[in-house]
C-alpha positions in Angstrom: 99.8 -23.4 23.0 99.1 -24.1 19.4 97.6 -21.6 16.9 96.2 -22.7 13.6 97.3 -20.0 11.1 96.6 -21.9 7.9 92.9 -20.7 7.9 93.7 -18.2 5.1 94.6 -14.9 6.6 93.3 -11.9 4.8 96.0 -9.4 3.8 95.3 -5.8 5.0 96.6 -4.5 1.6 94.4 -6.7 -0.7 90.7 -7.2 -0.4 88.8 -10.2 -1.7 87.4 -9.7 -5.2 83.8 -10.1 -4.0 84.3 -7.3 -1.4 85.7 -5.0 -4.1 82.8 -5.7 -6.4 80.3 -4.9 -3.5 82.1 -1.7 -2.7 82.0 -0.6 -6.4 78.3 -1.4 -6.6 77.7 0.6 -3.4 79.7 3.6 -4.8 77.6 3.5 -7.9 74.3 3.5 -5.9 75.6 6.3 -3.7 76.4 8.3 -6.8 72.7 8.3 -7.7 72.1 10.6 -4.8 74.8 13.1 -5.9 72.7 14.2 -8.9 71.0 17.5 -8.3 68.0 16.7 -10.4 64.7 17.7 -8.7 62.3 15.0 -7.3 58.9 15.1 -5.8 57.9 12.8 -2.9 54.7 11.3 -4.0 53.0 9.6 -7.0 52.4 11.5 -10.2 49.7 9.9 -12.3 47.4 10.6 -15.2 43.7 10.1 -14.7 40.5 11.0 -16.5 38.1 13.2 -14.6 34.8 14.9 -15.1 34.5 18.7 -15.1 30.9 18.9 -13.9 29.4 20.9 -16.8 26.1 19.2 -17.8 26.6 19.6 -21.6 30.2 18.4 -21.7 31.3 15.3 -23.5 33.0 14.0 -20.3 29.6 13.1 -18.8 29.1 10.5 -21.6 32.7 9.6 -22.3 35.9 8.7 -20.5 36.5 12.2 -19.1 39.2 14.8 -19.5 42.8 13.9 -19.0 44.3 15.2 -15.8 47.5 14.8 -14.0 47.5 14.4 -10.2 50.1 14.4 -7.5 49.3 12.1 -4.6 51.4 12.6 -1.4 51.2 12.3 2.3 51.1 15.3 4.7 50.7 15.1 8.4 49.8 11.4 8.2 47.0 12.0 5.7 46.9 11.4 2.0 46.5 14.5 -0.2 45.9 15.0 -3.9 46.6 18.0 -6.1 45.8 18.7 -9.7 48.9 19.6 -11.7 48.8 22.6 -14.1 49.5 21.8 -17.7 52.6 24.0 -17.7 54.1 21.9 -14.8 53.2 18.4 -16.1 56.5 17.6 -17.9 58.5 18.8 -14.9 56.5 16.9 -12.4 56.5 13.8 -14.5 60.4 13.9 -14.5 60.4 14.6 -10.8 58.2 11.7 -10.1 60.4 9.4 -12.2 63.4 10.6 -10.3 61.8 9.9 -7.0 61.1 6.3 -8.1 64.7 5.9 -9.2 65.9 7.1 -5.7 63.5 4.7 -4.0 64.9 1.8 -6.0 68.4 2.9 -5.3 67.7 3.0 -1.6 66.1 -0.4 -1.6 69.1 -1.8 -3.6 71.6 -0.1 -1.2 69.9 -1.6 1.8 70.0 -5.1 0.2 73.6 -4.6 -0.8 74.6 -3.6 2.7 72.8 -6.5 4.3 74.6 -8.9 1.9 77.9 -7.2 2.6 77.5 -7.5 6.3 76.5 -11.1 6.1 79.5 -12.0 4.0 81.9 -10.0 6.3 80.5 -11.8 9.3 81.2 -15.2 7.6 84.7 -14.0 6.8 85.3 -13.1 10.5 84.0 -16.5 11.6 86.2 -18.3 9.2 89.3 -16.2 9.3 90.2 -16.0 13.0 93.0 -17.9 14.7 91.9 -21.2 16.2 93.2 -22.1 19.6 93.6 -25.9 20.2 
């Protein structure tokens, strides 16, 4: 029997630099979820709407500025008007939700890349029997 051991064995104590870099990026992405900042699941947007009063300027112009929250509930799309007192808070919560969605997408891509690279490492690094 002959074993080919010069394939480049990976030490159990030292990880490749690319693996360490991926793990650091993964830790940074996971840290995004540790923040206790509030978020709202949905889309917060500013629109212009009409109030319905016949003599109001909004019937001739662009309409009154309004903030709306669009979200899904029970498989249906819903829309709520946001009170002026809550607009700043909901704007921040909507931005936080977008940040979390981006972090999730980046984390999924990172894990797929890490898995692909680790599979390549396993294919290349095993002992070869000749």
